[in-house]
N, C-alpha and C positions, 0 to 999 in steps of 0.2 A: 757139604752146609750144616749150618747147625739148627737142628731145630729143635720142641717144644720136649726141654725135661730132657736138653742135653743128650739127644741124639742127634747124631751126626747120618747126611743123607749119602752114601756110597758114590752116586750115581743121581745129576737132577737131567731131565732132557725133554723136552716138549714129542710133540707128534700130535695129528690130526684131533685125538682124540682126549688132550690136554696136557697138563705140565706131565711129569713121571720124577716119584722122587722114589728112587730105591734105596734101601735099608740093609743090613746086612741082616739079620731076623727078623722073623715073622715075630718074634714080641714086642721090637722093635718096631716095625708098623702097623703094629693095632694101636701101642702107646700111642702114637702121632697120629693118629687116625680118632681114639678118642676124646681127646686132648681136643682134636680139631672140632669134633662134632659137640663136646659141651660148649663149646664156643657158637655153634651156631653151625660151622663152615661145612662143603658139602664135598666130600671126599666119596671116590672109589677103591676098594682097598681090590690085591688080587694078587695073592702072596705075600711077598716080600715089596711089593710098591705101591706106595697110595699115588692115586691119578688127582688130581685137581685139574677137574674140565673145566676148559672153556667155554665162556656164557654168548653166546648164539647170537647172531649177529642180523 
């Protein structure tokens, strides 16, 4: 999956916490996180994984 600034998530998968986007490096994950944050998007970051939380129902 191609993402912000041409970084490629190596895996994308759902969990009970949200949608996980796994990157090759921490730097790529951090760049994606910072890009999303600058656009007002809410993400969690854990190592090389970005988690987009699901909305509470």
